[in-house]
Backbone as JSON Lines, residues from 0, in Angstrom:
{"i":0,"aa":"M","n":[61.78,-110.75,8.37],"ca":[62.64,-110.94,7.32],"c":[62.73,-109.54,6.26]}
{"i":1,"aa":"R","n":[61.57,-109.26,6.31],"ca":[61.28,-108.04,5.2],"c":[61.96,-106.93,5.8]}
{"i":2,"aa":"F","n":[61.8,-106.67,7.17],"ca":[62.5,-105.67,8.05],"c":[63.97,-105.77,7.94]}
{"i":3,"aa":"L","n":[64.51,-106.69,8.07],"ca":[65.94,-106.98,8.0],"c":[66.46,-106.44,6.34]}
{"i":4,"aa":"M","n":[65.78,-106.86,5.36],"ca":[66.22,-106.54,4.07],"c":[65.99,-105.15,3.71]}
{"i":5,"aa":"Q","n":[64.92,-104.38,4.48],"ca":[64.91,-103.04,4.2],"c":[65.96,-102.16,5.02]}
{"i":6,"aa":"M","n":[66.33,-102.93,6.14],"ca":[67.46,-102.1,7.0],"c":[68.79,-102.33,6.29]}
{"i":7,"aa":"F","n":[68.85,-103.52,5.42],"ca":[70.24,-103.71,4.8],"c":[70.29,-102.78,3.6]}
{"i":8,"aa":"L","n":[69.03,-102.71,3.05],"ca":[68.95,-101.8,1.73],"c":[69.39,-100.24,2.17]}
{"i":9,"aa":"Y","n":[68.69,-100.05,3.3],"ca":[68.84,-98.39,3.75],"c":[70.21,-98.35,4.07]}
{"i":10,"aa":"G","n":[70.94,-99.14,4.85],"ca":[72.41,-99.04,5.15],"c":[73.36,-98.92,3.91]}
{"i":11,"aa":"N","n":[73.06,-99.77,2.91],"ca":[73.92,-99.48,1.64],"c":[73.61,-98.14,1.02]}
{"i":12,"aa":"Y","n":[72.32,-97.84,0.98],"ca":[71.98,-96.43,0.52],"c":[72.75,-95.21,1.33]}
{"i":13,"aa":"K","n":[72.79,-95.27,2.66],"ca":[73.5,-94.31,3.25],"c":[75.0,-94.35,3.05]}
{"i":14,"aa":"K","n":[75.55,-95.58,2.83],"ca":[76.86,-95.44,2.67],"c":[77.27,-94.99,1.33]}
{"i":15,"aa":"T","n":[76.29,-95.28,0.29],"ca":[76.62,-94.7,-1.15],"c":[76.37,-93.33,-1.1]}
{"i":16,"aa":"L","n":[75.57,-92.51,-0.29],"ca":[75.32,-91.28,-0.13],"c":[76.75,-90.67,0.41]}
{"i":17,"aa":"R","n":[77.11,-91.23,1.38],"ca":[78.1,-90.71,2.35],"c":[79.58,-90.73,1.54]}
{"i":18,"aa":"H","n":[79.61,-91.77,0.45],"ca":[80.78,-92.01,-0.38],"c":[80.56,-90.74,-1.52]}
{"i":19,"aa":"E","n":[79.31,-90.51,-2.0],"ca":[79.26,-89.59,-2.97],"c":[79.49,-88.11,-2.5]}
{"i":20,"aa":"Y","n":[79.07,-87.82,-1.0],"ca":[79.42,-86.6,-0.52],"c":[80.79,-86.37,-0.38]}
{"i":21,"aa":"V","n":[81.57,-87.31,0.13],"ca":[82.99,-87.28,0.52],"c":[83.77,-86.98,-0.87]}
{"i":22,"aa":"H","n":[83.28,-87.56,-1.97],"ca":[84.25,-87.52,-3.11],"c":[83.68,-86.44,-4.29]}
{"i":23,"aa":"S","n":[82.62,-85.58,-3.64],"ca":[82.25,-84.59,-4.51],"c":[83.15,-83.38,-4.57]}
{"i":24,"aa":"K","n":[83.22,-82.75,-5.51],"ca":[84.22,-81.42,-5.77],"c":[83.94,-80.66,-4.76]}
{"i":25,"aa":"A","n":[82.68,-80.22,-4.29],"ca":[82.42,-79.24,-3.2],"c":[82.89,-79.59,-1.88]}
{"i":26,"aa":"H","n":[83.04,-80.65,-1.74],"ca":[83.47,-81.12,-0.21],"c":[85.09,-81.23,-0.1]}
{"i":27,"aa":"V","n":[85.79,-81.35,-1.19],"ca":[87.21,-81.37,-1.11],"c":[87.66,-80.2,-1.35]}
{"i":28,"aa":"R","n":[88.6,-79.74,-0.35],"ca":[89.38,-78.58,-0.42],"c":[90.68,-78.68,-1.22]}
{"i":29,"aa":"E","n":[90.77,-77.45,-1.93],"ca":[91.94,-77.58,-2.68],"c":[93.15,-77.46,-2.09]}
{"i":30,"aa":"K","n":[94.16,-78.22,-2.36],"ca":[95.54,-78.2,-1.69],"c":[96.41,-77.01,-2.19]}
{"i":31,"aa":"K","n":[97.06,-76.14,-1.64],"ca":[97.97,-75.19,-2.16],"c":[99.35,-75.74,-2.11]}
{"i":32,"aa":"D","n":[99.94,-75.39,-3.04],"ca":[101.48,-75.71,-2.92],"c":[102.21,-75.01,-2.03]}
{"i":33,"aa":"I","n":[102.8,-75.66,-1.18],"ca":[103.38,-74.67,-0.25],"c":[104.88,-74.1,-0.67]}
{"i":34,"aa":"K","n":[105.5,-74.67,-1.6],"ca":[106.64,-74.17,-2.18],"c":[106.36,-72.66,-2.76]}
{"i":35,"aa":"S","n":[105.31,-72.45,-2.99],"ca":[104.93,-71.0,-3.68],"c":[104.82,-69.94,-2.51]}
{"i":36,"aa":"E","n":[104.49,-70.53,-1.37],"ca":[104.04,-69.46,-0.24],"c":[105.44,-69.47,0.85]}
{"i":37,"aa":"V","n":[106.13,-70.31,0.7],"ca":[107.34,-70.37,1.83],"c":[108.3,-69.62,1.24]}
{"i":38,"aa":"K","n":[108.98,-69.07,2.3],"ca":[109.94,-68.1,2.21],"c":[111.15,-68.36,3.23]}
{"i":39,"aa":"P","n":[112.29,-68.18,2.97],"ca":[113.34,-68.39,4.18],"c":[113.03,-67.35,5.24]}
{"i":40,"aa":"M","n":[113.13,-67.84,6.37],"ca":[112.93,-67.05,7.72],"c":[114.24,-66.87,8.14]}
{"i":41,"aa":"P","n":[114.25,-65.8,9.46],"ca":[115.61,-65.68,9.81],"c":[115.81,-66.64,10.98]}
{"i":42,"aa":"Q","n":[115.02,-67.42,11.52],"ca":[115.36,-68.52,12.59],"c":[115.19,-69.89,11.95]}
{"i":43,"aa":"V","n":[116.0,-70.63,12.33],"ca":[115.91,-72.13,11.88],"c":[115.01,-72.71,12.94]}
{"i":44,"aa":"Q","n":[113.97,-73.35,12.61],"ca":[113.01,-74.01,13.57],"c":[113.13,-75.53,13.22]}
{"i":45,"aa":"E","n":[112.77,-76.25,14.34],"ca":[112.88,-77.71,14.36],"c":[111.33,-78.6,14.18]}
{"i":46,"aa":"F","n":[111.24,-79.27,13.33],"ca":[110.07,-79.91,13.12],"c":[110.05,-81.45,13.3]}
{"i":47,"aa":"Y","n":[109.06,-81.96,13.58],"ca":[108.96,-83.48,13.72],"c":[108.08,-84.01,12.74]}
{"i":48,"aa":"D","n":[108.57,-84.96,11.92],"ca":[107.81,-85.6,10.85],"c":[107.25,-86.72,11.28]}
{"i":49,"aa":"V","n":[105.79,-86.83,11.45],"ca":[105.14,-88.12,12.09],"c":[105.06,-89.29,11.15]}
{"i":50,"aa":"K","n":[105.16,-89.14,9.97],"ca":[105.03,-90.18,9.13],"c":[106.56,-91.06,9.14]}
{"i":51,"aa":"T","n":[107.49,-90.32,9.17],"ca":[108.98,-91.0,9.19],"c":[109.46,-90.84,10.65]}
{"i":52,"aa":"K","n":[108.76,-90.31,11.48],"ca":[109.09,-90.28,12.89],"c":[110.51,-90.05,13.2]}
{"i":53,"aa":"K","n":[110.93,-88.76,12.41],"ca":[112.3,-88.23,12.42],"c":[112.15,-86.87,12.52]}
{"i":54,"aa":"K","n":[113.09,-86.03,13.26],"ca":[112.98,-84.47,13.41],"c":[113.89,-83.92,12.44]}
{"i":55,"aa":"F","n":[113.56,-82.83,11.91],"ca":[114.43,-82.21,11.0],"c":[114.53,-80.59,11.13]}
{"i":56,"aa":"K","n":[115.48,-79.75,10.72],"ca":[115.51,-78.58,10.91],"c":[115.5,-77.81,9.49]}
{"i":57,"aa":"T","n":[114.85,-76.61,9.53],"ca":[114.67,-75.85,8.52],"c":[114.36,-74.45,8.62]}
{"i":58,"aa":"D","n":[114.73,-73.76,7.51],"ca":[114.44,-72.32,7.8],"c":[113.46,-71.96,6.7]}
{"i":59,"aa":"K","n":[112.78,-72.73,6.05],"ca":[111.66,-72.55,4.89],"c":[110.57,-73.04,5.57]}
{"i":60,"aa":"Y","n":[109.89,-72.21,6.05],"ca":[108.32,-72.48,6.55],"c":[107.6,-71.13,6.59]}
{"i":61,"aa":"K","n":[106.34,-71.31,6.76],"ca":[105.41,-70.21,6.75],"c":[104.65,-70.07,7.91]}
{"i":62,"aa":"L","n":[104.17,-69.03,8.29],"ca":[103.41,-68.8,9.66],"c":[101.94,-68.74,9.35]}
{"i":63,"aa":"V","n":[101.16,-69.49,9.84],"ca":[99.82,-69.72,9.8],"c":[98.74,-69.63,10.92]}
{"i":64,"aa":"T","n":[97.74,-68.91,10.83],"ca":[96.98,-68.66,11.98],"c":[95.65,-69.32,11.72]}
{"i":65,"aa":"K","n":[95.2,-70.3,12.61],"ca":[93.93,-70.75,12.59],"c":[93.16,-71.02,13.84]}
{"i":66,"aa":"A","n":[91.99,-70.42,13.88],"ca":[91.21,-70.39,15.14],"c":[91.94,-69.78,16.31]}
{"i":67,"aa":"G","n":[92.66,-68.64,16.18],"ca":[93.3,-68.13,17.07],"c":[94.79,-68.78,17.6]}
{"i":68,"aa":"R","n":[95.17,-69.74,16.93],"ca":[96.23,-70.29,17.41],"c":[97.32,-70.05,16.21]}
{"i":69,"aa":"N","n":[98.56,-70.09,16.36],"ca":[99.82,-69.77,15.39],"c":[100.46,-71.05,15.3]}
{"i":70,"aa":"F","n":[100.66,-71.47,13.95],"ca":[101.54,-72.46,13.58],"c":[102.31,-72.29,12.84]}
{"i":71,"aa":"I","n":[103.53,-72.79,12.66],"ca":[104.48,-72.89,11.58],"c":[104.34,-74.06,10.68]}
{"i":72,"aa":"V","n":[104.37,-73.97,9.62],"ca":[104.24,-75.1,8.6],"c":[105.27,-75.08,7.52]}
{"i":73,"aa":"A","n":[106.02,-76.45,7.52],"ca":[107.07,-76.73,6.49],"c":[106.91,-77.77,5.84]}
{"i":74,"aa":"K","n":[107.47,-78.02,4.59],"ca":[107.2,-79.24,3.55],"c":[108.19,-80.12,4.23]}
{"i":75,"aa":"S","n":[107.82,-81.28,4.33],"ca":[108.59,-82.47,4.79],"c":[109.78,-82.77,4.0]}
{"i":76,"aa":"E","n":[110.91,-83.08,4.38],"ca":[112.02,-83.49,3.6],"c":[111.92,-84.73,2.89]}
{"i":77,"aa":"S","n":[110.94,-85.56,3.38],"ca":[111.16,-87.09,2.84],"c":[109.86,-87.33,2.09]}
{"i":78,"aa":"G","n":[108.95,-86.36,1.79],"ca":[107.78,-86.59,1.0],"c":[106.89,-85.22,0.66]}
{"i":79,"aa":"P","n":[105.81,-85.46,0.19],"ca":[105.04,-84.2,-0.32],"c":[104.08,-83.68,0.74]}
{"i":80,"aa":"H","n":[104.26,-84.34,1.89],"ca":[103.33,-83.66,3.09],"c":[103.72,-82.59,3.67]}
{"i":81,"aa":"E","n":[102.93,-82.06,4.51],"ca":[103.29,-80.88,5.29],"c":[103.69,-81.29,6.88]}
{"i":82,"aa":"C","n":[104.41,-80.6,7.69],"ca":[104.9,-80.79,9.0],"c":[104.47,-79.51,9.67]}
{"i":83,"aa":"C","n":[103.55,-79.56,10.89],"ca":[103.23,-78.2,11.67],"c":[103.75,-78.3,12.93]}
{"i":84,"aa":"R","n":[103.95,-77.18,13.35],"ca":[104.24,-77.15,14.91],"c":[103.51,-75.73,15.38]}
{"i":85,"aa":"V","n":[103.14,-75.73,16.6],"ca":[102.5,-74.84,17.4],"c":[103.49,-73.9,17.9]}
{"i":86,"aa":"V","n":[103.33,-72.6,17.73],"ca":[104.18,-71.72,18.27],"c":[103.37,-70.81,19.21]}
{"i":87,"aa":"S","n":[104.01,-69.85,20.16],"ca":[103.51,-69.11,21.1],"c":[103.19,-67.64,20.26]}
{"i":88,"aa":"K","n":[102.37,-66.92,20.76],"ca":[102.03,-65.5,20.38],"c":[103.54,-64.62,20.31]}
{"i":89,"aa":"E","n":[104.23,-64.98,21.18],"ca":[105.64,-63.98,21.12],"c":[106.45,-64.56,19.91]}
{"i":90,"aa":"T","n":[106.66,-65.8,19.79],"ca":[107.22,-66.18,18.59],"c":[106.84,-65.87,17.3]}
{"i":91,"aa":"A","n":[105.31,-65.94,17.29],"ca":[104.56,-65.48,16.08],"c":[104.71,-64.02,15.83]}
{"i":92,"aa":"A","n":[104.91,-63.08,16.81],"ca":[105.08,-61.91,16.5],"c":[106.69,-61.56,15.95]}
{"i":93,"aa":"K","n":[107.63,-62.28,16.41],"ca":[108.85,-62.19,16.13],"c":[109.02,-62.49,14.54]}
{"i":94,"aa":"L","n":[108.2,-63.57,14.23],"ca":[108.47,-64.11,12.72],"c":[107.75,-63.37,11.86]}
{"i":95,"aa":"K","n":[106.78,-62.4,12.19],"ca":[106.0,-61.69,11.47],"c":[106.81,-60.52,10.57]}
């Protein structure tokens, strides 16, 4: 019985530590406003909004490179979230 009580208390302690770590300011990344960085591009690209499950076309997006992969990121038409699309190296070279 004592062992079970210790494991229960230890489990709650671990959950509390994990909760404090996730909500600490050091762990949370600052979100940048995409409107300030987005500029109209020469090509109109098609994006898929996962939350609304709809496609949309826009020429206001930015090119982002992460871990050697190229993405174009646009603000969703239906909300504050962003929609990403993977592009090839050739397309990325054209958009730069």
